[in-house]
N, C-alpha and C positions, 0 to 999 in steps of 0.2 A: 568503735566500729570495726577496728582490726580484730578485736576479741571475738566479735560476732562472726566475722569471716572465717577465723580459725575454727570456731565451733562448727561451722558448716562442714569444714574438712573432716571433722571428727564425728560426723553423723553416724557412720557405720558402727563405730565403737559404742556410741550412746544407745543405739537401737539394740545392740546385743545386751546391754545392761538393763534396759527398762522393758523390753518386749513391746515397745510402742510400734505402731505402724510407721511406714515411711512418710516423712513430712517434707514439704517443699522447702527450698532454701528461704523463701520469704517467710514461711511459717516459723522456721527455726530461728531466724533472725528476730522475728517478732517476740519469740519467747524471751529472749535476752534483752529486749527493750521494755519488758514488763516492769511495773512499778515494784518497789521493794517493800511496800507496806504489808503488815501482817493481815491475814485473812485467808479465805478459802480459795481465792482465785488470783491469778496474776494476769492483768489485762494489757494487751499490746497497744502501743500507740498506733493509730490508723496510718497506713501508708497507701496513698491513692484510695482505691476502693476496698483494699484488703485490711481486715482486722482479725486477730486471732486471740481467743481467750482460752487459757489453760488453767488446770488446777494448780493449787499451791504445791501439792505433792509432786506433780510432774515438773514444775519449775525447779524445785529443790533437787529432784533427781538429776536434772541436767546440770545443776550447779556443782554436783559432785565431780564433774569433769573439768573443773576450773584449773586444776594443776596440770592436766594434759594440755589444755589450751595455753597455759603460761609457758610450758616447756617448748611447745611447738613455736610459739612466738619468740622465745629466746633464741631458738635455733635460727629462725628467719633473720633475726636482727644481728646475731653475734657469731654464728658459726663461721669459721674462717674460709670455707669454700662452699660451692654449690652442693646441695644434697637432694635426695629423693623424698619429697614429702609423703608420697603414697607409701613408701617403704616404712616410714616412721609410723604412719597410721596402721599399717598392717601389723607391725610389731606391738603396737598398743593393743590391738585386738587379740593377738596371741597371748600377750601378758594378762589381759583381762580374763581369758579362759584358764590360763595357768593358775590364776588366783583361786580357782575352785579346788586346787590340789587333788585333782582326779586325773590319773593317767589316761583315762578313756574319754575325756572331754577336751576338745581342742578346736581351734580355728583352722580352716583351710583357706589359703589364698586361692585365687582363681585357677592357677596352674595345678595346684595340689588337688583341688576339688575335681577338676576335669580328669586328672590322673587316677583318682580314686574310682571314678565311674569306668574308666578304661580298664582298671584292674578287674572290676566286677564282670566286664564283658569277656575277659579271658584271653585277649590278644594284646601283646605289648612287645616292645623291643627291650631286651635285657640279656641276662645270662641264664635264667630258667631255674630259679630255686624258690622254695617257700621257706620263710623264716619265722620261727617262733621266738618271741621276746619274753623273757622272764623279768618282770619289774622288781622282783625281790633281789635276785642275784645280778641283774642287769646283763646277763648273758643272752646272746642271740644265737640260736641253734638252727642249723639247716634241718628242717623236718621233712623236706621232700625235694628231690631233684627230678625235674620234669623229663619225661621220655623224649629222646631226640634233641635235647637242649644243649647249648654250648657248655653249660656246667657239667652235664653228664659226660660229654666228650672230653672235658678237662679232668675227669675222674674226681669230681667233687662227690662226697659221700653224705648220706643221711647221718646226722649225728655230729658232723663237723661244726665247730664253733666259728661263727663269722667274727674275725678278730680285727682286721684292718682293711680299709678300702683306699686304694691309692697309697701315697706315701705317708699321709698325715692323719687320716681320720680313723681313730681307734673306736670301734663300734660298741655302743651300749644300747640298752633298750630305749633310752631317752633320745639318742640321735640316730636311731635306726632309719628314720625316713630320709635323713641326709645321705646315709649310705646307699639306700635304695635309689635315690635320685642320681647318684654318681654311677651306679652300676647300670642304670638305663642310659640311653643316649642314641647316637646315630648308628644304624646298622653298619657292620663292617669295621667299626672302630674297636680298639682294645681297652681293657681295664685290668689293672692289677688288683687281685683280691687275695688276702692272706687269711688262712683258716688255722685253727688249732685242732689237731687230731692226736689224741693220746698225749697231750702236753707238748707236742712238737709243732712249730710254725711251718706251714706249707703255703707258699705263694704261687698262685696260678695267674698267668696272663690269658684272659678269656676274651674272645671276640664276640661282641654284642650282635644279636640278630633277633628277628621276630620269633616270639615264643607263643605257642598255642597251648592253653592250659586245659587239661581234662580233669573234671572234678570227681568222676566215678570210674572205677574199674571193677570188673566182675568175672567170675568163673564158677564152674562146678567143682567142688572138692571131691565128690564121689557121685554116685547115681542119684542120691537124695539130698545131699547137703550143698547148698549154694553159698557163695562168698561174695560180699560187696565191700570193696574198700572205698570209703567216703572221705575225700580229702579236704573239702571246705564247702561252706554254704554260700555260694556265689553263682553268678551267671544264671543258667537254667538247670542247676544241679538237681532240683526236685523232680523235674521231668526226666532227666537222665537216669535218676535213681529208679523212678517208676518203670521206665523202659527196661532197665537191667533186671529189676525184680520180675517183671512179666516174662522176660526171656528165660530166667532161671526156673520159674514155675512151669513154663512150657517144656522145659527140659527134664522135669520130674522132681524139682526141689520140694521137699516137705519141711525143710528147715533152712534158716538163713543165718549166717554169721555176718553182722554189720560191724565193720572195722572202723572205729572213729579215733584210733590212735593218731596223735599229732594233728588232729583236725582242730584248728583254732576258732572255729565258729563262723559267724557271718549273719545273714539275714534270718531273723526269728520266724518269719512267715514260711520260709522254706523248711524249717524244722517242723513247724505245725503241719505242713502239707505231707511230709514224709511220715510223721506220727499218725496222721489220719488214715494212711494206708493200712495200718495194723490195729486201729482202734475203732470202737463204736462211739456213739454220741458222748461227748464230754469235753474236756479241755486238755490241751497239751501242757499248759502252764497257766498260772494266773499272776497278775502283776499287783504290786503295792507301790503306790505313788507317794509323793510328798504329803505329809500329814497322816499317812496310814490308810488312805483310801484304797480299797481293793477293787480290782477290775477282773471279773470272771467272764467277760464277753469277748475279749480281743482275739484269743487264739483257740477257738472252738473246733472240735472235731465232730464228724457226723456218723450216722449209722452206716454199716457196710465196711467190712474189713477182709483182708487176706488171712486165711486160716493157715498159718505156718508157725513152727517153733522158732523162737528168736534167742540168739545169744549176741551180746554187744561187747566188743573189745574197746577198752579205754586205757589211757595212760596219763601221765602227769601233764601232757600237753593237750589233752582233750578239754576244750573250753567252750563256754558261752552256749551257742546253739547246739553244740555237741552234747553238752550237759542237759540242755532242755529236752532233746530227743531221748537221751538215755533215761532221764528221770521219768518222762512220760511213758515210755515203753516198759520200764520196770514196774511202774505203778499200775498201769492199765492194760498191758498186753502180755504180762507174765514173762517178760524178757529176763534172762539171767545175764548179769554183768560180770565180765572176766577181765583181769589185768591188774593195774594199780590205780590208786586213788586219782581222780581227775583234778584238773587245775583249780577249780573253785571260783569261776567268774559268774556270779549269779545276778548280774545287773544288766540292764538293757539301755542301749543308746539310741537316740533318734538323730537322724541326719537331715538337714534342710539347708536351702540356699539362704544367704543373707546379702543385703545390699543389691546393687544393680550391675556389678562388674563380674559376676560369676563366682564369687567367694561362697564359702559354706561353713557350717558348724556341725560338730558332732558333740552331743551332750548326753550324759547319763540322766535318765528321766525316771527310772523305776527299778525296783528289785523284783526278781521273779522267784516263784515257788513251784515245785513240782505239783501235780494234781493232788497228791496226798498231803501237801503242806510242808514239804521239806525245803529249807532254805539252803541253797547251794553256795551262796557267796561266802568266800573265805573258808569254806568247809570242803568243797569238792564232793564227789560221789564215791563212796567206798564200795569196791566190787563185792559181789557175792562170793566170788572165787578169786583169791589174790594170787597173782603169778608175778613174782619179781624177776627181773633179769639178773643174771650173774654179773659180777663186776667186770669180767673180761668180755661181756657180750655188748657190742656197740650198736646192736639193733639194725645192722645193715643187711637186710635179707632181700632175697628176690621176692617178687610178687607171689602171694599164696604159697609160701614155702613151708610145708608141713614138716619138713625134716629139721631145719635149724631154728625156725621161729617158735620158741617154746610157748609164747603166749597164744599164738594162733593155734598151735597144736592142742593146747588145753581147751581152748574155746571150741574146737572141733569135737573133742572128746565129750565135752558137756552137751553139745548139741546132739550128738549121737545118743547119749543117755536119755535126753528129753524125748527124742523121737521114738526110741525103743519103749520108753515108759508109756507113751501115748498109744502104742499099737495094741 
């Protein structure tokens, strides 16, 4: 009976593994009171008016968790002091997802899940930076410092490496979330953050406060060339983008540079929405699921598009939805891609709640391909016009800087050539 009770405690973990619907405690207990005979079903002993019959496959799936049950029982009986059972179950769930050996699939505890949605809304308390994590090098790079943020006031630069938070946490791609949790906190409190800049350690004491994130910035580069810097696919960025695009066209733009450098991606639907502004009926990308099943229906575009010349800027940190948008517009809207090869994240994650306490899960469910069938994952998108940065160029430019930003300058030149050729 104690084993049955412990298995009830591990229900959330079991649900993650089997994909079964939520069962009552009585049902779950009934499972493990089933007979052990061979056959296609395991039938529970009646308890009052309740009796549950499950398949042998389901019964054996739950039996896979016997070691977890045994470990939890051992802790209850033998551990030398009180412990948090819920925390043990949480770490079991995290470990279960870690077993996929996929850095993009993981379990969120209730606090993390709520924080993830808070990030998407674009208002939070922290220092005001966007961080790009490289899972190959494990380096975490500041890809954006928000306007008016505490980080900007502390002279944190784009391109700085996030090295240490507090005294003890040395930051890697694997523990980045822990670092983010520390940098957030109560408004008005301080946090020490150490960065690497040109190999030198720089420690800043930064006061946390509310940060408002803008995902889009735009301007005219001249009378006919517009510029939209697109920072991430989150919040209502697709509507912000459409508003910026319409404003630029109203100001006379015949061509647009879309700057996706350092854009780590986000929601695929938002990439589809933006692609649809420049495409006729078709698809922004198609998906390939487990077993090779193709889906060409999920991210469709419709007739009706803005008739402008397009140049897209990408770099090594342009990933995921940024690559979806880039691939779609190069394949179907005659966009020219400028910069350096993109990151190469060509897989898609789904996010959904699990259990009843507010937890959630993110899991890779498919690989995506551009409309013309190019597989981005592990490959990236090679620009049509390659523009490398010089070794001494740290990429810390002012917004829309046509003097020092060599990649933007080249994108602007390419756009002018396209517009002149069209006249």
